[in-house]
C-alpha positions in Angstrom: 4.7 6.6 7.3 2.5 7.7 10.3 -0.7 5.7 11.0 -3.7 7.7 11.3 -5.6 7.7 14.5 -8.4 5.4 13.3 -5.9 2.6 12.1 -4.8 2.1 16.0 -4.9 -1.5 16.7 -6.1 -0.6 20.3 -9.0 1.4 18.6 -10.2 -1.6 16.2 -10.2 -4.0 19.0 -12.2 -1.8 21.3 -14.5 -1.1 18.4 -15.0 -4.6 17.5 -15.7 -5.6 21.3 -18.4 -3.0 21.3 -20.0 -4.2 18.4 -20.3 -7.5 19.5 -21.4 -6.5 23.1 -24.2 -4.3 21.5 -25.2 -7.0 19.0 -25.3 -9.9 21.7 -27.1 -7.6 24.1 -30.1 -6.9 21.7 -32.0 -9.7 23.1 -32.1 -8.5 26.5 -32.2 -4.8 26.0 -35.5 -5.4 23.7 -36.9 -8.3 26.1 -39.7 -6.6 28.0 -39.5 -7.0 32.0 -41.9 -8.7 34.0 -42.7 -7.0 37.2 -44.3 -10.0 38.8 -43.1 -12.1 41.8 -39.7 -12.4 43.0 -38.4 -15.3 41.3 -37.6 -18.7 43.1 -34.0 -19.8 43.6 -34.3 -22.6 40.8 -35.4 -20.1 38.4 -32.5 -17.7 39.3 -30.2 -21.0 39.0 -31.6 -21.5 35.5 -31.4 -18.0 34.6 -27.6 -18.2 35.5 -27.4 -21.1 33.3 -29.2 -19.8 30.5 -26.8 -16.7 30.4 -23.8 -18.6 30.7 -25.0 -20.9 27.9 -25.8 -17.9 25.7 -22.5 -16.3 26.4 -20.4 -19.4 25.6 -22.5 -20.0 22.6 -22.0 -16.6 21.2 -18.2 -17.2 21.8 -18.1 -20.0 19.5 -19.9 -17.8 16.8 -17.5 -15.2 17.2 -14.3 -17.5 17.0 -15.9 -18.9 14.0 -16.6 -15.2 12.5 -12.7 -14.5 12.8 -11.4 -18.1 11.9 -13.3 -17.6 8.6 -12.4 -13.9 8.2 -8.6 -14.2 8.5 -7.8 -18.2 8.0 -10.4 -19.8 5.5 -11.0 -16.8 3.2 -7.6 -15.8 2.6 -6.1 -19.4 2.3 -8.7 -20.8 0.2 -11.3 -18.2 -1.5 -8.3 -15.7 -2.4 -6.5 -18.7 -4.1 -9.5 -20.0 -5.8 -9.7 -23.0 -3.9 -13.2 -23.2 -3.8 -14.0 -26.8 -3.0 -11.3 -27.0 -0.2 -13.2 -23.9 1.2 -16.4 -25.7 1.0 -15.1 -28.7 2.8 -13.7 -26.4 5.5 -16.9 -24.6 6.1 -18.6 -28.2 6.3 -16.3 -29.4 9.1 -16.8 -26.2 10.8 -20.4 -26.4 10.9 -20.2 -30.1 12.2 -17.5 -28.7 15.1 -19.9 -25.8 16.0 -23.0 -27.7 15.9 -21.4 -30.2 18.1 -19.9 -27.7 20.5 -23.5 -25.7 20.7 -25.1 -29.1 21.5 -22.7 -30.0 24.2 -22.8 -26.5 25.9 -26.7 -26.6 25.6 -27.3 -30.2 27.1 -24.6 -29.7 29.8 -25.8 -26.3 31.0 -29.7 -26.4 30.2 -30.1 -30.4 30.8 -33.3 -30.3 28.6 -35.6 -33.4 29.1 -36.0 -34.2 25.2 -33.2 -32.9 22.9 -33.8 -32.9 19.1 -30.8 -33.5 16.9 -32.5 -32.5 13.8 -34.0 -29.2 15.4 -30.7 -28.3 16.9 -28.8 -28.8 13.5 -31.8 -26.7 11.8 -31.6 -24.1 14.2 -27.8 -23.6 14.2 -27.8 -24.0 10.3 -29.4 -20.6 9.9 -27.2 -19.0 12.6 -24.1 -20.4 10.7 -25.2 -19.0 7.4 -25.6 -15.6 8.9 -22.2 -15.5 10.5 -20.8 -17.2 7.4 -22.2 -14.4 5.1 -21.0 -11.9 7.7 -17.6 -12.8 7.9 -17.1 -13.0 4.4 -18.6 -9.5 3.9 -16.3 -8.2 6.7 -13.2 -9.9 4.9 -14.0 -8.4 1.3 -14.4 -4.8 3.0 -11.0 -5.4 4.6 -9.4 -6.6 1.6 -10.9 -3.7 -0.6 -10.0 -1.0 2.1 -6.3 -2.6 1.8 -6.2 -2.4 -1.8 -7.5 1.0 -1.9 -5.0 2.1 0.2 -2.0 0.6 -1.3 -3.3 2.0 -4.6 -3.5 5.2 -2.9 0.4 4.8 -1.6 1.5 3.8 -5.0 -0.1 6.7 -6.8 1.4 8.9 -4.1 4.6 7.6 -4.7 4.6 7.7 -8.3 3.2 11.3 -8.3 6.5 12.1 -6.1 8.9 10.2 -8.4 7.4 11.8 -11.0 7.4 15.4 -9.9 11.2 14.7 -8.7 12.0 13.7 -12.4 10.2 16.9 -13.9 11.9 19.1 -11.6 15.3 17.5 -12.4 14.6 17.9 -15.9 14.7 21.6 -15.5 17.8 22.1 -13.7 20.2 20.7 -16.4 18.4 22.7 -19.0 19.2 25.6 -16.6 23.0 25.1 -15.9 23.5 24.5 -19.5 22.4 28.2 -20.4 24.1 29.9 -17.6 27.3 27.8 -18.2 27.3 29.2 -21.8 27.0 32.4 -20.4 29.9 32.0 -18.1 32.0 30.5 -21.2 31.0 34.0 -23.1 32.1 36.1 -20.0 35.4 33.9 -19.6 36.3 34.4 -23.5 35.8 38.3 -23.1 37.9 38.5 -19.9 35.0 40.7 -18.8 35.0 42.2 -15.4 31.8 40.8 -14.7 33.0 37.2 -14.6 33.2 37.2 -11.0 30.1 38.8 -10.0 28.5 36.3 -12.4 30.2 33.3 -10.8 28.9 34.6 -7.2 25.4 35.0 -8.5 25.7 31.7 -10.2 26.9 30.1 -7.0 24.1 31.4 -5.0 21.5 29.9 -7.6 23.4 26.4 -7.5 22.7 26.6 -3.6 19.1 27.5 -4.1 18.8 24.6 -6.4 20.8 22.0 -4.3 19.5 22.8 -0.9 16.3 24.3 -1.2 14.7 23.1 -4.6 14.3 19.5 -2.9 11.4 21.3 -0.6 7.6 20.6 -1.6 7.4 24.4 -1.0 9.8 27.5 -0.9 8.9 31.2 -0.1 7.5 33.0 -3.0 10.4 35.8 -2.0 13.1 33.1 -2.7 11.5 32.1 -6.1 11.5 35.5 -6.8 15.1 36.3 -6.0 16.0 32.9 -7.9 14.3 34.4 -11.0 15.9 37.7 -10.7 19.3 36.4 -10.5 18.8 34.3 -13.6 17.3 37.1 -15.5 20.4 39.3 -14.5 22.8 36.6 -15.7 20.9 36.5 -19.0 20.9 40.4 -19.5 24.8 40.2 -18.8 24.8 37.3 -21.6 23.0 39.4 -24.4 23.6 42.8 -23.3 21.9 45.7 -25.4 21.1 43.0 -28.1 17.7 42.2 -26.1 15.7 44.6 -24.4 14.4 42.9 -20.9 11.6 44.6 -19.3 11.2 43.2 -15.8 8.7 43.9 -13.0 8.8 41.3 -10.1 6.4 43.4 -7.6 6.6 42.7 -3.6 3.6 40.6 -2.5 1.3 41.5 -0.1 1.8 38.2 1.8 4.2 35.5 2.8 3.1 33.1 0.4 4.8 29.6 -0.8 5.2 28.1 -4.1 6.7 24.8 -5.9 10.3 25.7 -6.3 11.6 26.0 -9.9 8.0 26.4 -11.5 8.4 29.9 -13.0 11.9 29.5 -14.6 10.8 27.5 -17.6 8.5 30.3 -18.7 11.5 32.6 -19.0 14.1 30.1 -20.3 11.5 29.2 -23.1 11.2 33.2 -23.5 14.7 33.7 -24.0 15.2 30.8 -26.3 12.7 31.7 -28.8 12.9 35.3 -28.3 16.7 35.8 -29.1 19.1 35.5 -32.1 17.9 36.6 -35.4 15.1 38.7 -34.3 14.9 42.3 -35.0 14.4 44.7 -31.8 14.3 41.6 -29.4 12.4 42.2 -26.5 11.3 40.2 -23.4 8.6 41.4 -20.8 8.3 39.8 -17.4 5.6 40.8 -15.0 4.9 39.0 -11.6 2.6 39.9 -8.6 0.8 38.4 -5.9 -2.2 39.7 -4.6 -5.1 38.3 -2.6 -3.6 34.6 -2.8 -3.4 34.8 -6.6 -0.1 35.0 -8.2 -0.2 36.6 -11.9 2.9 35.9 -13.9 3.4 37.0 -17.5 5.9 36.4 -20.0 6.0 38.0 -23.4 8.8 37.5 -26.3 9.1 38.5 -29.8 9.9 35.5 -32.1 10.8 34.8 -35.5 9.0 32.3 -37.5 11.9 31.1 -39.9 13.9 30.1 -36.9 11.4 28.7 -34.8 11.5 25.4 -36.5 15.4 25.2 -35.9 15.1 26.1 -32.6 12.4 23.6 -31.6 14.5 20.7 -32.4 16.7 21.8 -29.3 14.3 23.5 -27.0 14.1 20.9 -24.3 10.7 19.9 -22.5 10.4 23.7 -20.9 6.5 24.3 -21.3 5.8 20.5 -21.5 7.5 19.8 -18.3 5.8 22.9 -16.4 2.3 22.2 -17.7 2.7 18.5 -16.4 3.9 19.9 -13.1 0.8 22.6 -12.7 -1.4 19.9 -13.9 0.0 17.4 -11.2 0.3 19.9 -8.3 -2.3 22.4 -8.7 -4.7 20.9 -11.0 -7.9 23.1 -11.0 -6.1 25.9 -9.2 -4.3 27.6 -11.9 -5.2 29.0 -15.5 -2.5 29.0 -17.9 -2.9 30.8 -21.2 -0.5 30.5 -24.2 -0.9 33.0 -27.4 1.2 33.4 -30.6 -0.1 36.4 -32.4 1.4 39.2 -34.1 4.9 38.3 -33.8 4.5 38.0 -29.7 4.6 34.9 -28.0 2.8 35.4 -24.5 2.1 33.3 -21.6 0.0 34.2 -18.5 -0.3 32.1 -15.4 -3.0 32.8 -12.7 -2.1 30.5 -9.6 -4.1 30.2 -6.6 -1.3 30.0 -3.9 -3.8 28.7 -1.1 
């Protein structure tokens, strides 16, 4: 996975360095500058030692910040070893207080040095950096947890969509192969063109249906070829009214998304049905896909067919919810001996 620009290591290091420079420069930036006499050489030397003392002391605090965030917290707090962590923190404070004292006395050479005051002063600074370091680590852990959860969710989604798509293909193949068997038994002249058409369908399923998106024109061609094969299978026993209109733009759509509606109509709209009829209409305009499938059905044979109807509409509903969420409207009606499915899909 390609890293985003904001996750680059050099950018993180630069950002941290900038934050520390700004933070430790605040006392100098906010200090009022006196426009008095020119400082004496001794005063200039004291100022240099004071700045050096400030830089070295801050370096100690920065080192503790990262030491606690990247070593102590993961090793002890993350593993619920609280007593070991407390002991480690106390040791760190002792070391820091000693280093700060050595730096201060070496560079500043004070006439009087109060150990008690020195410890008390550094104790509050230590608490500030300790709390900041723990908070920083918690933020990092939360960010990593969210990122991993998002990646896992994305992978699960891809896996589920792949599974749902693969469940469409076998169901389609059973119907088409049964049609081929019927033509072979009749020794029909339509067998050869039907096999050619089946070959093009399989080419689409194998090489293009694995893409995330395909041109709507190709999906429409696939749909038309499938309908043509079914027309050959049923002949005059089923009336097909098909209108797959040209679109006003070059749209893209998820592959194998529309075929389950047609499969479902053929499954439930054929057989012991008087004047069987299937109406299919598709058009795309103003970035909206309108797709409608209607079929007559027989209540007496519905229960038997449901036992072998596969996952058709359940599958496509799940895919629509995963891929298009609120960008689609699916209406299913079953009235007056007609079963109708109407889909409106926002193609953008």
